[in-house]
C-alpha positions in Angstrom: 26.2 5.2 2.9 26.5 4.9 -0.9 28.2 1.5 -0.5 25.3 0.3 1.7 22.7 1.6 -0.8 24.6 -0.1 -3.6 24.6 -3.4 -1.6 20.8 -3.1 -1.1 20.3 -2.7 -4.8 22.7 -5.5 -5.7 21.2 -7.9 -3.2 17.6 -7.1 -4.2 16.8 -5.9 -0.6 13.5 -4.2 0.1 14.7 -2.5 3.3 18.1 -1.5 4.8 18.2 -1.2 8.6 20.9 0.9 10.3 21.1 0.7 14.1 23.8 1.1 16.7 25.3 -2.1 18.2 24.3 -4.3 15.3 25.5 -4.8 11.8 23.6 -3.2 8.9 20.8 -5.5 8.0 18.9 -6.1 4.7 15.4 -7.5 4.3 15.6 -9.9 1.4 12.4 -11.8 0.3 10.9 -11.0 3.7 13.8 -12.1 6.0 16.4 -9.9 7.7 20.1 -10.7 6.9 23.2 -9.1 8.2 25.4 -7.4 5.5 28.6 -7.9 7.5 29.9 -8.9 10.9 30.9 -5.4 11.9 28.6 -3.9 14.5 27.9 -0.2 14.1 28.8 2.2 17.0 26.5 5.0 18.1 28.9 7.4 16.2 28.7 5.2 13.1 24.9 5.2 12.9 24.7 9.0 13.5 27.4 9.7 10.9 25.4 7.5 8.3 22.2 9.5 9.1 24.1 12.8 8.6 25.5 11.6 5.3 22.1 11.6 3.7 19.9 13.9 5.8 19.9 17.7 5.5 20.5 19.9 8.6 16.7 20.6 8.7 15.9 16.9 8.6 18.3 16.2 11.5 16.7 19.1 13.4 13.3 17.5 12.9 14.6 14.2 14.3 15.8 16.1 17.4 12.5 17.9 17.8 9.9 15.2 16.8 11.9 12.0 17.3 11.9 11.2 13.5 12.0 12.4 10.0 10.8 10.8 6.7 12.0 11.8 3.2 12.9 10.4 -0.2 16.4 9.9 -1.4 17.8 9.1 -4.9 20.9 6.9 -5.5 23.2 8.1 -8.4 21.9 5.2 -10.6 18.3 6.6 -10.3 17.1 4.1 -7.7 15.0 5.8 -5.1 14.7 5.1 -1.4 12.1 6.1 1.2 14.0 7.0 4.4 12.8 7.0 8.0 15.4 8.3 10.5 14.4 7.9 14.2 15.7 7.9 17.7 15.5 4.9 19.9 17.0 4.8 23.4 18.6 8.2 22.6 20.5 6.7 19.7 20.0 7.2 16.0 18.7 4.6 13.6 17.1 4.5 10.2 15.3 2.3 7.7 15.6 2.8 4.0 12.9 1.2 1.8 13.9 0.7 -1.8 11.4 2.0 -4.3 11.4 -0.1 -7.5 12.3 2.2 -10.4 10.6 0.1 -13.0 6.8 0.0 -12.6 5.4 -3.5 -12.8 2.3 -4.0 -15.0 -0.9 -5.0 -13.3 -0.6 -8.5 -14.9 2.9 -8.9 -13.4 1.6 -7.9 -10.0 -1.1 -10.6 -10.3 -4.1 -8.2 -10.3 -7.2 -9.6 -12.0 -8.7 -7.9 -15.1 -11.6 -6.4 -13.1 -9.2 -4.0 -11.4 -8.3 -2.5 -14.8 -11.9 -1.9 -15.5 -12.1 0.2 -12.3 -9.5 2.6 -13.6 -12.0 3.9 -16.3 -14.7 4.8 -13.8 -15.7 8.5 -14.0 -15.9 8.9 -10.2 -15.9 7.1 -6.9 -13.5 5.8 -4.2 -11.1 2.9 -4.7 -9.2 1.8 -1.7 -6.0 -0.3 -1.7 -5.4 -1.7 1.8 -3.1 -4.0 3.7 -0.4 -4.0 6.4 2.8 -1.9 6.1 5.1 -3.3 3.5 2.4 -5.2 1.6 3.0 -3.5 -1.7 0.1 -0.9 -1.7 2.3 1.9 -3.1 3.5 -0.4 -5.9 -0.1 -1.5 -6.8 -1.3 2.2 -6.8 1.6 3.3 -8.9 0.9 0.6 -11.4 -2.8 1.6 -11.6 -2.0 5.3 -12.1 0.5 4.3 -14.8 -2.3 2.6 -16.7 -4.5 5.8 -16.4 -1.5 8.0 -17.4 -0.9 6.0 -20.6 -4.5 5.3 -21.6 -6.7 8.2 -20.4 -6.5 11.9 -21.1 -7.1 13.2 -17.6 -5.5 15.3 -14.9 -4.1 13.1 -12.1 -3.1 14.7 -8.8 -1.1 12.6 -6.3 -0.7 13.6 -2.7 2.1 11.7 -1.0 4.4 11.7 2.0 7.0 11.3 0.6 6.6 11.0 -3.2 7.7 7.5 -4.0 7.2 6.8 -7.8 7.8 9.6 -10.2 5.2 9.6 -13.0 6.1 11.4 -16.3 3.0 12.9 -17.9 2.0 10.9 -21.0 -1.6 10.9 -22.3 -2.6 12.3 -18.9 -1.2 15.3 -17.1 0.3 14.3 -13.7 0.8 16.7 -10.8 2.6 15.2 -7.8 2.5 17.1 -4.4 4.5 16.1 -1.4 3.1 16.7 2.1 5.5 18.9 4.1 7.3 20.4 1.1 4.4 21.4 -1.3 1.4 21.4 1.0 1.0 21.2 4.8 -1.3 18.2 5.1 -3.3 15.5 3.2 -6.6 17.0 4.0 -5.5 20.5 2.9 -4.0 19.1 -0.3 -7.3 17.4 -1.2 -9.3 20.6 -0.5 -6.9 22.6 -2.7 -6.9 19.8 -5.4 -10.6 20.3 -5.9 -9.8 23.8 -7.3 -7.1 22.5 -9.7 -9.4 20.8 -12.2 -8.5 17.2 -11.3 -10.1 14.0 -12.7 -8.1 11.5 -10.6 -6.8 12.1 -7.1 -4.4 9.8 -5.2 -4.4 10.2 -1.4 -1.2 8.5 -0.3 -2.5 7.8 3.2 -6.0 8.2 4.7 -4.6 8.5 8.2 -7.1 10.8 10.0 -10.7 11.8 10.1 -10.2 15.0 8.2 -8.4 13.3 5.4 -11.0 10.4 5.2 -13.8 13.0 5.1 -12.1 15.1 2.4 -11.5 12.0 0.3 -15.1 10.8 0.5 -16.3 14.3 -0.5 -13.9 14.4 -3.4 -15.2 11.1 -4.6 -18.8 12.3 -4.3 -18.2 15.5 -6.3 -17.3 13.6 -9.5 -13.6 12.6 -9.1 -12.0 9.2 -9.1 -10.2 9.0 -5.8 -7.6 6.4 -4.8 -6.6 5.9 -1.1 -4.8 3.6 1.2 -5.6 2.2 4.7 -3.7 -0.2 6.9 -6.5 -2.6 7.1 -6.8 -6.3 5.9 -10.0 -7.3 4.3 -12.9 -5.4 2.7 -15.3 -5.6 5.6 -12.7 -4.4 8.1 -11.9 -1.5 5.7 -15.5 -0.3 5.6 -15.8 -0.6 9.4 -12.5 1.4 9.9 -13.8 4.3 7.8 -17.2 4.4 9.5 -15.7 4.0 13.0 -13.4 7.0 12.3 -16.5 9.3 12.5 -18.4 10.4 15.5 -21.5 8.2 16.2 -23.9 10.9 15.1 -22.3 11.1 11.7 -22.0 7.3 11.0 -25.4 6.8 9.4 -24.6 9.6 6.9 -21.1 8.2 6.2 -22.6 4.7 5.5 -24.9 6.3 2.9 -22.0 8.2 1.3 -19.8 5.1 1.2 -22.6 2.9 -0.2 -23.0 5.4 -3.0 -19.3 6.3 -3.6 -17.2 3.3 -2.8 -16.2 1.5 -6.1 -13.9 -1.1 -4.7 -11.6 -2.3 -1.9 -8.5 -4.2 -2.9 -6.8 -5.8 0.1 -3.3 -7.3 -0.3 -0.5 -9.0 1.6 2.9 -10.0 0.4 4.3 -13.6 0.8 7.6 -15.3 0.1 7.3 -16.8 -3.4 8.5 -20.3 -4.1 10.3 -21.3 -7.3 9.9 -24.8 -9.0 12.4 -26.2 -6.5 10.5 -25.1 -3.5 13.1 -22.4 -2.7 12.1 -18.9 -1.7 12.6 -16.5 -4.7 11.0 -13.1 -4.5 7.5 -12.2 -3.3 4.0 -12.8 -4.5 0.9 -10.8 -3.6 -2.4 -12.3 -2.5 -5.5 -10.1 -3.1 -9.0 -9.8 -1.7 -11.2 -7.9 -4.1 -14.6 -6.3 -3.4 -16.4 -4.4 -6.1 -19.5 -2.3 -5.6 -22.7 -4.2 -6.4 -26.3 -3.6 -5.2 -25.8 -6.2 -2.5 -22.6 -4.7 -1.2 -24.2 -1.2 -1.3 -27.1 -2.4 0.9 -24.7 -4.2 3.3 -22.8 -0.9 3.8 -25.9 1.2 4.1 -27.6 -1.1 6.6 -24.5 -1.6 8.7 -24.3 -5.3 7.9 -20.6 -5.4 7.0 -20.3 -8.9 8.6 -22.2 -10.3 5.6 -19.8 -8.8 3.0 -17.6 -11.9 3.2 -20.4 -14.2 1.9 -21.0 -11.7 -0.9 -17.3 -11.9 -1.9 -17.5 -15.7 -1.9 -20.5 -15.7 -4.3 -19.5 -12.6 -6.3 -17.0 -14.2 -8.7 -19.0 -13.1 -11.7 -18.4 -9.5 -10.6 -14.6 -10.2 -10.3 -14.7 -10.5 -6.5 -12.5 -12.9 -4.5 -11.7 -13.5 -0.8 -8.2 -13.4 0.4 -8.5 -17.1 1.5 -9.6 -18.2 -2.0 -6.6 -16.4 -3.6 -4.2 -17.8 -1.0 -5.5 -21.3 -1.6 -5.0 -20.9 -5.4 -1.4 -19.6 -4.9 -0.8 -22.7 -2.7 -2.2 -25.1 -5.3 -0.1 -23.4 -8.0 3.0 -24.1 -5.9 3.8 -20.4 -5.4 3.5 -20.3 -1.6 4.3 -22.7 1.3 1.5 -24.5 3.2 2.7 -22.7 6.4 2.1 -19.3 4.7 -1.4 -20.4 3.6 -2.4 -21.4 7.1 -0.8 -18.4 9.0 -2.0 -15.7 6.6 -5.5 -17.0 5.9 -8.4 -15.3 7.7 -10.2 -18.6 8.4 -7.6 -21.3 8.4 -10.0 -24.1 9.5 -12.2 -23.5 6.5 -9.2 -23.4 4.2 -7.9 -26.8 5.5 -11.4 -28.3 5.3 -11.9 -27.2 1.7 -8.5 -28.5 0.7 -9.3 -31.9 2.3 -12.7 -32.0 0.5 -11.0 -31.3 -2.9 -8.4 -34.0 -2.3 -11.2 -36.4 -1.4 -10.1 -36.9 2.2 
């Protein structure tokens, strides 16, 4: 297992896949590649799982069909591990967690995002599909707060991915399962621990979403993640999580408390020769303005997109606008622009108009 982890580090893989009846595979720059020709047997894949999992974790796989935990390589590189059963066989995926935090500039986040980190209270959501770099973005944001503000940061994660060493701030990191039973319970307890900033690793259920909104209302800066793409979809997802008779109240709470939604996706990055080299993030950014607040309060989230298009002076941008810019800068392929944009027809039309076609 150590050899496979070392190969993942050396090859710059984001994920290592272990499965019976296929060779170990690495995801490099978004594509899966076999590490060897040797196909693992059922015994091999079980043995590899047992090499890194505790007896309790293997018992959890037996009982619940899966177990998630973090793992450290001897060189300090950390992995997020998910062991599971499929067709009664054992498999696992190990996600490499970068051990050096990228700056917000390196991630490509615009300056308006840094301004958000100095807000005294409110809810900031980082959203996007699985594997879109949300954890990396949040870690980078917390790193800025840790080094530039004198506050108490509490992170609630499952599992803890990036370790933050307290600097100007005091950082408390709690792991769901080991330190506290659930996200919602951790938020409730956090409110008694004199926090200024709370990171909720995943807003996965109604109880957690409600607790995060309350924490933001009561004078804390709360960061959370959702698996949504786009600002309007994120607002809808939160409101739809509540029973119908509570939705009007939640709209009012969100209108008052939501500071920003940062939506992101990761794409293969092109070098100057047009070869894929690494990944690049595209962002949609919605910040709270009077117009956005009234859209949320009045249930007119379908009109948020036009506010994003005209809100450049507030630091807002649509995902499509950023994708188009990345394409013009030669950082992504035309195919990526078309397949990842939310309204490909408009994107193509705008490009044609700009080229004078």
